N, C-alpha and C positions, 0 to 999 in steps of 0.2 A: 452563587454566594457560598463561601466556605461555612462549615457548620459552626466554627467558633465566632464567625462574624455575625451569625444570627443570634447566638447566645448574647453577644455584646449589645446588639440592638434591643433584644428583649429585656435584659437586665438593667439597661442603662436608663429605664424609665423612672427609676427612683423607688420601686418596690418590687414584690414578687410579680414575675412576668405574668401577664394575663388577668391578675386579679381585679384590676380597675375595669375590665370588660366584662365582668360578671362570671368569669370562670370559676366553678366551684372548687372546693378544696381537694376533692377526689381526683378531678382532672388535672389540677395543678400539681398534686403530688406525683402523678404518673409523668407529667411533663418534666418536673424538676429531677426526678430519677434518671431521666435521659440526660438532662443538662449538666447536672453536677459532675459527673465524670469528665466531661469535656472541659469544664471550668478548672477542675483539679489539674488536669493535664497541662492547661496553660500556665497555671501557677502565678497569675497576676492578681490584681484586686478583685476580680470577679470570682476567684476561688472562695474568698471569704463571703462574698455576697450570695453566691449559690448555696453554699453550706448553711448560712443564716436563714435564707428562704425556705430551704427544705426543713430545717430543724423547727421552724415556726409552724410550718404546715403540719408536720407530724405531730407537734404538741397539740395543735388545735383539733387534730383527729384523734387524740387520746393514745397515740403510740408514744408513750412517754419514755420508755427505755431507749428507743431509737433516737428521739429528740435529744435526751440527755447525752447520748454519745456524741452526737453532733455539736452539742453545746460545748462539751469538753474539747473537741477538736477545734472549735473556734478559739477557745481560751488558750490552747496551746499555740495557735497561729499568732494571737495577739500578744502572747508573752505573759498573760495574767496568771496569778497564782494564788 
C-alpha cells in the first residue's frame, strides 16, 4: 500500500488518526509530523485535515506558537481573513 493510501485510511475515520484507540497526544504528535508532509504534497482535502489535526494536538501539548502558525496556515487555505 502506498504511503498516501495509508494516510487516507487513517484520516478518513473522522478525527485525528489513532486518537479513538487510546493513542496519547505525544505518540499522535510524532505520527502526525510524519503524515502532514505527505498530505501537504497531495494537496487535496487531506492537507487541511492533517494540518488541523496537528495544530490541535500541538495546542493540547501547550506548543502554542507552533499551533498558531498552523492555524494561520489553515486560515489561508480556507480563504478566511
